Steps between C-alpha positions, in 0.01 A plus 500: 500500500241606758349148474836343582552732801149423628559125455834527684341695787215248530749211493717668765194564714387137467852378583520729805158385621593134444834546678327670794242221515774234492690683773186518715434128440859421597462714812177313588680169443785618725252604766335159478840333522589723795176414675559130434850527645365680806237228553764228459713661774225567757507324835159345561312269734673193352836641606373590845390137547866398484588726794338241729796270427771748606700477821719240672380141522617155603406206278472123518501308173434145383629373163399175329728349234265222385139395562451297816833595658553671834568871459829666580449776757691822545456846647639847453430871481312713252507879469292694250470862398324713242728677249466744210242715676280206603493331159688178579542264795853363547532190721831367637522148646792353695537161666649162427393215277645150536790640701584773250443875542192615310428844355200590287348819369158561355350808342127552459319781324167580343519588130232763436534453125478120501246506786672219690752438774850420374795359687853365485692258721873438529703299752847362558390146407474599132618753243162534330215743558143383550241739359141486619165668450159476659216652701405590856148452638410556865861489618591185301760533224482230232808498281628292209878482467726400213863390521737250342534151646873457583481126420329517159569863403134527400244755626308397809187664638423534870195623688505675834266666745584752769231555763497768767340300784506810719713814538789297646470162323572423136466153345643389164463180297664401171429219253728380221499200264620185676693206350180372339428838340202569728497801729614422852523718808864601507512750785305664780615784721357684796634846584441667836563870547776583749458878460 
């Protein structure tokens, strides 16, 4: 009988020690998860880089519809602000395009977890959302975007660069597949700060 009681006490002690160890491991895992979440939410230098693009701007834009053609030209206004405590840049564009009112909105952020810039674009010339990702080196953002071609319904990939020429001048270019399937320059835009 004493042997059984001793065995039960040893087993209970082992179980209690194992449970305590598992609880401590879980707590360590939670702390690690908490630390990871904190790091994912931190505003860093990559986010501060985007602040250079805030403010009110005027833009001029050229759009090419096919290789070798003359571009269509338009102009408008751009306003941009940081939101969510400096984590995202929201850009609003207004103007006209081929005689129709134009509205567009972009959002740019830096994903600490994925270690890349991420963005979205929507406008009133479509009902789709373009998603993009990329890098920024020395004030030049290089992004790759993905959306659906409205003609074929198939995914199409675009490339774009945004360059801060100086504190008051921003220049953007975009390339997309042309009719022959080869990348062609589709758009260029110059933004000048108004305030």
